[in-house]
N, C-alpha and C positions, 0 to 999 in steps of 0.2 A: 518408418524411420526409427533411428534409436535415442535414445536419451541425449547424447550428446549433439547431435542433427538439431532436435526439439530444443533442445537449449540454447544453441547458436541462433536457430530462429525468431525464437522470441525475449532471448534476453535474459530470460530466468535459470537460475544457476541449478546446476544438477542435484545438489542437494535440495533444491526449493523444490524441484521437480519429484522426488524422493518424498517429501514431505507431503504434498500434494496427492499422492498415491497413497500414503498412509492415513491421511485423512478421508479418503475415498471419493477426494475432488477426480480424480482421473483414473482410470485403469486399463492401462496397458496389457497386451496381451504379451505372452513369453512365448520367444522361439524355441528350436528344437536346441538351443545350446544355451537358454537360460537368460539370454539377453531381454530387456524389454522391448517391443515392437510397438511403436504409437501408429496409429490409424491416420490416414489422412484427415485433415481438420484438426488434431491434436493443437496444430498451433492455434487457431483460435479459441478453443476450448480455453488454452493455459493463459490466453490473454484476457479473456474475460473474468478468468479466475483473478488475474494479477489486477484487474481493472476493480473488482469488489473488493477485493482486500485493501487497494490505495485508497477507496473510499471510507474505509474503516472499519469494515464489516469483517467479523471471525469465522473462521474456517467453519464454523458448526454451522453457521447460518446459511454460510456459501453452500455449502453441502444440500441444505434444503432449497435452495433458488435454483441452483443449474437446473433441474430437470424442467424447471418451466420457463428458461430463457427461449428466445425465438432462433436468433440468430448472432452472428459475430458480435454485432453493433449494439445488440439490446441486452441495456442491464437490469430491465422490468419482467415480471414473471407475466406470463398470460393471466393467471386466474388466480392472485395471492390469497391464501388461506389467514384467518384473523389471526391464528398464531403466528405466521411468519410476519405479518404486519406489526403485532405486540413487540417482538424481538428486535424487527428493524427499528422502531419506533425510540426503543429503548438503547438501541445503538447509537441514533442520531442525537438523542438526549446528552448522552457520554461524551460524543463530539462536541455537542455545544458547550459543556462543562470545561472539555480539555481546551475548546478555543477561545472560551474567555479568560482559563489561565494562562495560556500561552501568550495572549494579548495583554493582561496584566504584567506578565514579563518582559515580556518586547518594550511595553511605556517604561518598564523600570529601567533598562537597560539603554535606552534611547536618552532618559532622565541622565544617568550615570554619566554617559559618554559627553551629554553635552556641558554637562558640570565639569567632567575632568577636560573636556576640550577648551573648553574656558579659563579653568585653571591654569591649563599648561600655556596658552598665549598668554595670560597675566604675568607668568614669571619668566616670560623672554623680552629681550629688550628687541626694537624693531628689524636689527640684523639677525633676530634668531638667536643670539648669543645669551645661555644662561643668566640673570640676575645672581647675584650674591646677597 
């Protein structure tokens, strides 16, 4: 299948597919006309890559993990090496830091919205008209 079809099947942009190729995550063959030709099952590989990226893993780690994956639904390596485990653990710690930061930001936005809504209700009469 060609890159456009793979893009349609997976919902991943053509640009992202080219990036995955540049990063060594996928390796299409080239037809006589120079077009990329993806083998059967390439859509499952792309979905695995997308799942790992969505989990927050960078492509440098995904490149190491991909050869160990059992099948399309599995996101765990068969036999993890210490280096890979250390890298994934470091990525998880970074995600935890980002989650804490996002939680603080969300809480601050919630506090702002609550205060702003209270102020907006206090500046209006019962019929919705703004007080002078």
